[in-house]
FITOR-72512 format. One line per 3 residues: number of its first residue (from 1); their letters; for each residue x, y, z of N, C-alpha, C. Coordinates in pm, whole numbers, plus 50000, padded with zeros to 5 digits. Layout:
NUM = a = X,Y,Z,X,Y,Z,X,Y,Z ~ ...
END
This chain:
1 = xxx = 54932,37028,37031,54908,36891,36984,54990,36868,36856 ~ 55072,36762,36853,55151,36735,36734,55063,36681,36622 ~ 55113,36685,36497,55028,36646,36384,54968,36507,36397
4 = xxx = 55046,36411,36440,54994,36275,36452,54885,36266,36558 ~ 54904,36339,36668,54805,36335,36776,54673,36397,36733 ~ 54677,36505,36655,54553,36570,36614,54475,36482,36517
7 = xxx = 54543,36423,36422,54477,36337,36325,54425,36209,36391 ~ 54491,36167,36499,54456,36041,36564,54316,36042,36625 ~ 54257,36158,36647,54123,36164,36705,54014,36127,36603
10 = xxx = 54048,36135,36475,53950,36109,36369,53963,35965,36318 ~ 53858,35918,36256,53861,35788,36191,53972,35787,36086 ~ 54071,35698,36097,54184,35702,36003,54144,35681,35857
13 = xxx = 54031,35617,35833,53987,35594,35696,53959,35725,35622 ~ 53929,35831,35697,53899,35960,35633,54015,36011,35550 ~ 54137,35973,35587,54256,36030,35524,54314,35940,35416
16 = xxx = 54245,35829,35388,54288,35742,35278,54246,35803,35145 ~ 54331,35786,35044,54308,35853,34917,54175,35814,34853 ~ 54138,35687,34858,54013,35647,34794,53892,35704,34868
19 = xxx = 53905,35722,35002,53796,35783,35078,53783,35930,35043 ~ 53895,35999,35033,53893,36141,34996,53828,36159,34859 ~ 53864,36075,34764,53805,36084,34630,53654,36061,34634
22 = xxx = 53612,35965,34713,53469,35937,34725,53395,36055,34788 ~ 53454,36113,34894,53391,36227,34961,53385,36349,34870 ~ 53490,36370,34791,53489,36481,34696,53371,36468,34599
25 = xxx = 53352,36349,34547,53242,36327,34453,53106,36346,34520 ~ 53091,36292,34641,52963,36306,34712,52934,36452,34743 ~ 53036,36527,34785,53018,36668,34819,52974,36747,34696
28 = xxx = 53039,36726,34585,53015,36807,34466,52886,36773,34393 ~ 52831,36654,34416,52709,36614,34347,52585,36617,34437 ~ 52602,36653,34562,52491,36649,34658,52387,36757,34627
31 = xxx = 52266,36729,34663,52154,36823,34651,52086,36836,34787 ~ 52032,36953,34819,52005,37070,34735,52123,37167,34723 ~ 52230,37142,34798,52354,37218,34787,52466,37127,34833
34 = xxx = 52587,37170,34815,52701,37080,34838,52713,37043,34986 ~ 52720,36912,35011,52734,36863,35147,52776,36716,35145 ~ 52821,36668,35259,52849,36526,35278,52804,36485,35417
37 = xxx = 52769,36358,35429,52733,36298,35557,52832,36185,35582 ~ 52899,36187,35697,53004,36090,35728,52974,36023,35861 ~ 52952,35894,35858,52933,35819,35982,53068,35776,36039
40 = xxx = 53070,35749,36170,53193,35707,36239,53306,35807,36214 ~ 53275,35934,36234,53367,36042,36199,53488,36045,36292 ~ 53464,36034,36421,53572,36033,36519,53606,35890,36557
43 = xxx = 53725,35872,36613,53758,35742,36671,53650,35707,36773 ~ 53603,35584,36769,53487,35546,36849,53508,35569,36998 ~ 53625,35531,37050,53648,35547,37194,53650,35693,37234
46 = xxx = 53703,35779,37147,53705,35923,37176,53564,35981,37169 ~ 53487,35940,37070,53348,35986,37059,53268,35945,37181 ~ 53292,35825,37231,53223,35778,37352,53254,35868,37471
49 = xxx = 53378,35911,37482,53416,35999,37593,53344,36134,37582 ~ 53335,36187,37461,53263,36314,37443,53116,36299,37482 ~ 53057,36188,37442,52917,36163,37477,52899,36156,37628
52 = xxx = 52988,36084,37694,52978,36066,37839,52994,36198,37914 ~ 53075,36287,37859,53107,36411,37930,53037,36534,37871 ~ 52942,36511,37778,52873,36626,37718,52798,36701,37828
55 = xxx = 52821,36832,37842,52761,36906,37953,52611,36926,37934 ~ 52536,36944,38042,52393,36976,38030,52375,37118,37977 ~ 52256,37147,37929,52231,37279,37868,52259,37393,37964
58 = xxx = 52239,37372,38094,52259,37481,38190,52403,37528,38196 ~ 52497,37444,38151,52639,37482,38152,52672,37571,38032 ~ 52598,37557,37924,52623,37638,37805,52574,37780,37828
61 = xxx = 52650,37878,37782,52627,38017,37824,52520,38091,37746 ~ 52493,38050,37624,52394,38122,37544,52270,38036,37528 ~ 52154,38098,37554,52027,38027,37542,51933,38110,37455
64 = xxx = 51877,38045,37354,51784,38110,37262,51645,38052,37284 ~ 51546,38138,37293,51409,38092,37311,51316,38196,37250 ~ 51294,38183,37119,51211,38280,37049,51120,38212,36949
67 = xxx = 51064,38290,36860,50968,38236,36764,51034,38143,36663 ~ 51166,38159,36640,51233,38080,36538,51334,37979,36591 ~ 51360,37977,36720,51459,37882,36772,51447,37867,36922
70 = xxx = 51484,37746,36966,51497,37719,37108,51612,37620,37124 ~ 51722,37668,37176,51840,37582,37189,51940,37653,37280 ~ 52044,37578,37319,52154,37633,37397,52282,37619,37315
73 = xxx = 52376,37709,37342,52501,37713,37267,52612,37758,37360 ~ 52730,37702,37343,52840,37744,37429,52975,37713,37370 ~ 53070,37803,37394,53209,37783,37358,53298,37809,37479
76 = xxx = 53240,37797,37597,53312,37818,37722,53384,37689,37761 ~ 53491,37660,37686,53561,37532,37699,53623,37513,37836 ~ 53647,37619,37908,53702,37606,38043,53605,37535,38136
79 = xxx = 53478,37532,38099,53377,37464,38181,53347,37322,38133 ~ 53410,37280,38022,53384,37149,37964,53494,37051,38002 ~ 53468,36924,37981,53571,36821,38000,53688,36849,37904
82 = xxx = 53812,36823,37946,53930,36853,37862,53926,36788,37723 ~ 53854,36679,37707,53849,36616,37575,53785,36707,37470 ~ 53699,36798,37511,53640,36891,37415,53745,36990,37366
85 = xxx = 53836,37030,37452,53947,37116,37409,54041,37041,37315 ~ 54060,36913,37340,54142,36831,37251,54079,36827,37112 ~ 53949,36810,37107,53881,36808,36977,53892,36943,36908
88 = xxx = 53871,37049,36981,53882,37183,36920,54020,37203,36860 ~ 54123,37163,36934,54260,37179,36884,54282,37096,36758 ~ 54225,36975,36756,54239,36891,36637,54166,36951,36517
91 = xxx = 54047,37004,36539,53971,37067,36431,54042,37190,36376 ~ 54120,37257,36460,54190,37379,36420,54334,37352,36378 ~ 54368,37227,36355,54505,37192,36316,54525,37211,36166
94 = xxx = 54647,37244,36123,54674,37256,35979,54642,37129,35901 ~ 54662,37014,35966,54636,36887,35899,54487,36870,35868 ~ 54403,36909,35963,54259,36896,35938,54212,37002,35839
97 = xxx = 54265,37123,35848,54231,37225,35748,54262,37173,35607 ~ 54379,37111,35591,54419,37061,35459,54322,36953,35410 ~ 54278,36866,35502,54182,36762,35464,54050,36824,35420
100 = xxx = 54000,36921,35494,53874,36988,35458,53885,37053,35321 ~ 53996,37120,35296,54015,37185,35166,54019,37083,35053 ~ 54084,36970,35075,54088,36867,34970,53949,36811,34942
103 = xxx = 53874,36783,35045,53742,36722,35027,53645,36818,34960 ~ 53647,36944,35000,53547,37041,34953,53592,37124,34833 ~ 53723,37131,34810,53775,37216,34705,53783,37362,34743
106 = xxx = 53748,37396,34865,53756,37534,34914,53891,37550,34983 ~ 53977,37630,34925,54115,37637,34970,54134,37735,35086 ~ 54238,37707,35164,54284,37798,35271,54176,37825,35375
109 = xxx = 54105,37722,35414,54003,37739,35518,54069,37743,35656 ~ 54000,37808,35748,54046,37814,35887,53926,37839,35977 ~ 53947,37816,36106,53844,37837,36208,53889,37951,36298
112 = xxx = 53801,38042,36329,53836,38152,36419,53838,38103,36564 ~ 53927,38162,36642,53946,38119,36781,53853,38197,36873 ~ 53722,38174,36854,53622,38242,36935,53494,38159,36933
115 = xxx = 53385,38215,36984,53261,38137,36991,53198,38114,36855 ~ 53245,38182,36753,53197,38160,36617,53292,38070,36539 ~ 53374,37995,36615,53465,37898,36555,53422,37756,36587
118 = xxx = 53447,37714,36712,53410,37580,36758,53331,37593,36887 ~ 53230,37510,36903,53151,37511,37027,53053,37396,37029 ~ 52959,37404,37122,52860,37299,37141,52720,37356,37123
121 = xxx = 52634,37276,37061,52491,37304,37053,52416,37196,37129 ~ 52309,37235,37197,52231,37136,37269,52087,37185,37284 ~ 51994,37092,37271,51854,37126,37289,51783,37025,37375
124 = xxx = 51717,37071,37480,51635,36985,37564,51501,36960,37494 ~ 51413,36887,37561,51282,36857,37503,51212,36985,37458 ~ 51159,36983,37335,51095,37101,37279,51187,37190,37199
127 = xxx = 51315,37157,37194,51410,37237,37116,51376,37230,36967 ~ 51403,37341,36896,51385,37345,36751,51470,37455,36694 ~ 51493,37449,36565,51566,37553,36494,51503,37567,36357
130 = xxx = 51436,37679,36334,51366,37699,36207,51465,37710,36092 ~ 51412,37693,35972,51494,37695,35852,51557,37833,35833 ~ 51686,37834,35797,51759,37960,35788,51885,37943,35703
133 = xxx = 51942,38054,35662,52080,38058,35617,52159,38132,35724 ~ 52289,38103,35730,52373,38158,35836,52430,38294,35799 ~ 52483,38363,35899,52555,38487,35870,52666,38455,35770
136 = xxx = 52693,38547,35680,52788,38519,35572,52928,38572,35597 ~ 52940,38669,35686,53070,38729,35718,53081,38739,35869 ~ 53197,38700,35922,53217,38709,36067,53196,38854,36110
139 = xxx = 53112,38879,36209,53077,39017,36244,53191,39100,36300 ~ 53296,39035,36348,53407,39110,36408,53536,39103,36327 ~ 53555,38998,36248,53684,38975,36183,53680,38994,36032
142 = xxx = 53562,39017,35975,53548,39040,35831,53612,38930,35747 ~ 53589,38805,35785,53626,38690,35703,53498,38618,35664 ~ 53504,38542,35557,53385,38486,35494,53357,38344,35544
145 = xxx = 53236,38322,35592,53197,38189,35637,53169,38102,35515 ~ 53234,37983,35511,53226,37899,35393,53167,37761,35416 ~ 53191,37705,35535,53147,37568,35562,53103,37554,35707
148 = xxx = 53006,37468,35728,52968,37424,35863,53002,37277,35878 ~ 53057,37241,35992,53076,37102,36031,52996,37077,36158 ~ 52909,36978,36156,52831,36938,36273,52864,36793,36304
151 = xxx = 52899,36765,36429,52925,36628,36473,52823,36594,36580 ~ 52738,36498,36552,52629,36467,36643,52673,36367,36750 ~ 52622,36388,36872,52659,36310,36989,52535,36252,37056
154 = xxx = 52450,36185,36978,52322,36136,37029,52313,35985,37021 ~ 52324,35920,37133,52311,35774,37138,52163,35736,37146 ~ 52127,35626,37083,51992,35569,37092,51885,35669,37048
157 = xxx = 51915,35744,36942,51819,35843,36892,51713,35774,36807 ~ 51588,35789,36845,51478,35724,36776,51414,35819,36674 ~ 51365,35766,36562,51305,35852,36459,51192,35939,36511
160 = xxx = 51112,35887,36605,50998,35966,36652,51038,36081,36744 ~ 51166,36089,36780,51212,36205,36857,51214,36331,36772 ~ 51219,36316,36639,51233,36432,36551,51376,36482,36550
163 = xxx = 51395,36609,36513,51527,36669,36521,51620,36638,36407 ~ 51570,36578,36298,51656,36555,36182,51705,36690,36128 ~ 51829,36693,36082,51878,36809,36008,51806,36812,35873
166 = xxx = 51740,36922,35844,51665,36937,35720,51740,37027,35624 ~ 51759,36980,35502,51822,37059,35396,51714,37096,35295 ~ 51692,37226,35278,51581,37276,35196,51631,37336,35065
169 = xxx = 51540,37343,34969,51574,37408,34843,51581,37559,34861 ~ 51626,37627,34758,51653,37771,34768,51528,37853,34794 ~ 51413,37803,34752,51288,37877,34770,51219,37843,34902
172 = xxx = 51274,37749,34976,51214,37698,35101,51070,37653,35076 ~ 51055,37578,34968,50926,37517,34937,50929,37366,34954 ~ 51051,37309,34962,51064,37163,34971,51185,37126,35055
175 = xxx = 51164,37035,35149,51275,36976,35223,51329,36862,35137 ~ 51449,36880,35085,51506,36785,34989,51569,36666,35059 ~ 51623,36688,35178,51693,36579,35248,51680,36597,35398
178 = xxx = 51669,36484,35469,51670,36484,35614,51782,36392,35662 ~ 51858,36441,35761,51970,36364,35815,51947,36343,35964 ~ 51918,36222,36009,51902,36197,36152,52032,36229,36227
181 = xxx = 52022,36289,36347,52142,36330,36422,52204,36215,36500 ~ 52245,36111,36430,52293,35988,36493,52432,36007,36555 ~ 52461,35923,36652,52588,35930,36725,52708,35919,36631
184 = xxx = 52803,36011,36648,52930,36014,36574,52910,36030,36424 ~ 52800,36091,36387,52775,36126,36247,52811,36272,36226 ~ 52886,36300,36119,52925,36436,36085,52857,36479,35956
187 = xxx = 52823,36605,35950,52771,36666,35827,52855,36789,35799 ~ 52905,36797,35678,52978,36917,35633,52900,36975,35516 ~ 52865,37102,35524,52793,37163,35412,52840,37304,35387
190 = xxx = 52833,37341,35260,52873,37475,35217,52769,37576,35262 ~ 52815,37686,35318,52724,37792,35359,52720,37898,35249 ~ 52598,37930,35207,52580,38023,35096,52445,38091,35111
193 = xxx = 52405,38163,35008,52277,38233,35010,52159,38139,34983 ~ 52188,38011,34957,52079,37915,34934,52087,37794,35027 ~ 52176,37794,35123,52196,37674,35207,52100,37674,35326
196 = xxx = 51972,37668,35296,51870,37671,35400,51865,37538,35475 ~ 51865,37546,35607,51868,37426,35691,51807,37457,35826 ~ 51774,37354,35902,51718,37369,36035,51679,37232,36089
199 = xxx = 51611,37230,36202,51555,37103,36251,51424,37128,36323 ~ 51335,37030,36313,51201,37042,36369,51203,37021,36520 ~ 51096,37059,36585,51085,37048,36731,51103,36902,36774
202 = xxx = 51185,36881,36876,51211,36745,36923,51121,36711,37041 ~ 51092,36583,37051,51018,36528,37164,51098,36410,37217 ~ 51170,36432,37327,51260,36330,37380,51223,36297,37525
205 = xxx = 51260,36179,37573,51233,36143,37712,51308,36234,37809 ~ 51260,36236,37931,51324,36315,38038,51471,36277,38047 ~ 51556,36380,38054,51698,36357,38069,51775,36348,37939
208 = xxx = 51705,36341,37825,51773,36336,37695,51780,36476,37635 ~ 51872,36493,37542,51885,36618,37469,51946,36590,37332 ~ 51934,36687,37244,51995,36678,37111,52130,36749,37119
211 = xxx = 52238,36675,37097,52373,36725,37121,52455,36727,36992 ~ 52534,36831,36976,52626,36835,36862,52743,36928,36891 ~ 52853,36900,36825,52968,36990,36822,52963,37064,36689
214 = xxx = 52988,37195,36691,52990,37270,36566,53129,37327,36541 ~ 53163,37340,36414,53284,37410,36372,53251,37486,36244 ~ 53286,37614,36241,53258,37699,36126,53391,37735,36059
217 = xxx = 53397,37715,35929,53520,37739,35853,53506,37866,35769 ~ 53615,37940,35761,53618,38069,35694,53732,38075,35593 ~ 53722,38173,35502,53834,38211,35417,53844,38363,35418
220 = xxx = 53961,38414,35383,53979,38560,35385,53911,38627,35267 ~ 53889,38554,35158,53825,38610,35040,53720,38513,34988 ~ 53627,38567,34909,53523,38484,34849,53481,38547,34718
223 = xxx = 53484,38469,34610,53455,38523,34478,53311,38571,34465 ~ 53218,38499,34526,53076,38533,34513,53024,38608,34636 ~ 53109,38689,34696,53072,38758,34820,52957,38856,34797
226 = xxx = 52871,38865,34898,52763,38963,34901,52776,39041,35031 ~ 52711,39157,35043,52723,39235,35166,52681,39156,35290 ~ 52736,39197,35403,52712,39129,35530,52563,39115,35562
229 = xxx = 52528,38997,35609,52397,38979,35672,52411,38880,35787 ~ 52322,38891,35881,52317,38797,35993,52235,38675,35949 ~ 52210,38585,36041,52121,38472,36014,51988,38522,35958
232 = xxx = 51936,38452,35858,51807,38488,35800,51715,38367,35809 ~ 51614,38377,35893,51516,38269,35908,51406,38284,35803 ~ 51350,38170,35763,51232,38168,35677,51134,38064,35730
235 = xxx = 51007,38093,35717,50904,37999,35763,50890,37884,35663 ~ 50863,37766,35717,50832,37651,35633,50690,37665,35577 ~ 50659,37595,35467,50523,37601,35412,50416,37559,35512
238 = xxx = 50449,37466,35601,50350,37414,35696,50345,37493,35826 ~ 50427,37597,35841,50428,37675,35964,50299,37756,35980 ~ 50277,37803,36101,50155,37879,36132,50152,38011,36055
241 = xxx = 50032,38063,36039,50016,38192,35972,50089,38301,36048 ~ 50084,38296,36180,50154,38395,36262,50303,38393,36233 ~ 50361,38274,36231,50505,38264,36204,50537,38314,36064
244 = xxx = 50453,38283,35968,50476,38327,35830,50470,38479,35818 ~ 50388,38544,35900,50377,38690,35897,50487,38757,35976 ~ 50518,38703,36094,50613,38768,36185,50757,38750,36140
247 = xxx = 50793,38630,36092,50933,38600,36063,50996,38696,35963 ~ 50940,38721,35845,51007,38811,35751,51022,38953,35802 ~ 50924,39002,35876,50934,39137,35932,51046,39143,36035
250 = xxx = 51049,39045,36124,51153,39040,36227,51292,39030,36166 ~ 51305,38947,36063,51436,38925,36003,51485,39048,35927 ~ 51396,39117,35857,51437,39239,35788,51483,39345,35887
253 = xxx = 51408,39362,35995,51445,39461,36096,51577,39425,36162 ~ 51591,39300,36204,51714,39256,36270,51835,39278,36181 ~ 51825,39236,36056,51940,39246,35967,51971,39391,35929
256 = xxx = 51870,39474,35915,51895,39615,35887,51970,39682,36001 ~ 51926,39655,36123,51990,39714,36241,52133,39664,36255 ~ 52153,39532,36244,52287,39477,36263,52384,39524,36155
259 = xxx = 52338,39531,36032,52424,39577,35923,52463,39723,35942 ~ 52367,39806,35984,52396,39948,36006,52494,39967,36121 ~ 52474,39893,36229,52564,39903,36343,52704,39853,36309
262 = xxx = 52712,39747,36231,52842,39692,36194,52923,39794,36115 ~ 52856,39874,36032,52926,39974,35952,52996,40078,36039 ~ 52943,40101,36159,53005,40199,36250,53082,40130,36362
265 = xxx = 53109,40001,36344,53195,39930,36438,53128,39875,36561 ~ 52996,39867,36561,52923,39813,36677,52869,39676,36641 ~ 52903,39576,36722,52858,39439,36698,52768,39396,36812
268 = xx = 52647,39356,36778,52555,39303,36878,52583,39156,36898 ~ 52607,39116,37021,52638,38975,37052,52511,38891,37039
END
């Protein structure tokens, strides 16, 4: 994809100097950690095509159903409509990398060409994702995860469906901000040891789902790097006593095992 073609998939206003300056300010002053919310992120006609061709959860290859999450995930682009590959290519273009670096101030970002780079998330009725921080280092490539980009593909999303993206404080005692997963809305946030986020259980009509495209950005180095860890879930204050007891034990065990195996070159998928 040539430079003009890759940029053409996004809202052209994103690349205007005054918009970039505004986004820089919003990103750097946001609470509880650095993030921005951008509506009309993609060109409207292209976003409509993605919505129309978004695959059902059964097409996505990874399915999670445990105490802390219920959702589907996939990066099997050969099974998706070609427009999703066009978007992936645009997200991985040097032009878009440069824009992300300008907006966030995080230099030399890139996306890995695997399932931990670009893919789709989807949740049917009852889907949820408990509050967590993400893995900090790519388990296979030893590069540092720095930013998440989520592009929501949900038309006619009603508030009572739930599923808002929740941004929590570092102690996971307060949800500081909720972002409804509205159609063609993008959220970019810095991933760190305090970037706790998740979404509550959704209740949607038959045939509906919570849809998003994800892209994870990395750098080869990080000044505030800490040793590798996998996703770390934490219970919300209002969660059940069982979840509050089970989650920390499960997470300590999971992370201890994965970290030990990674040291000897074994990666659990």
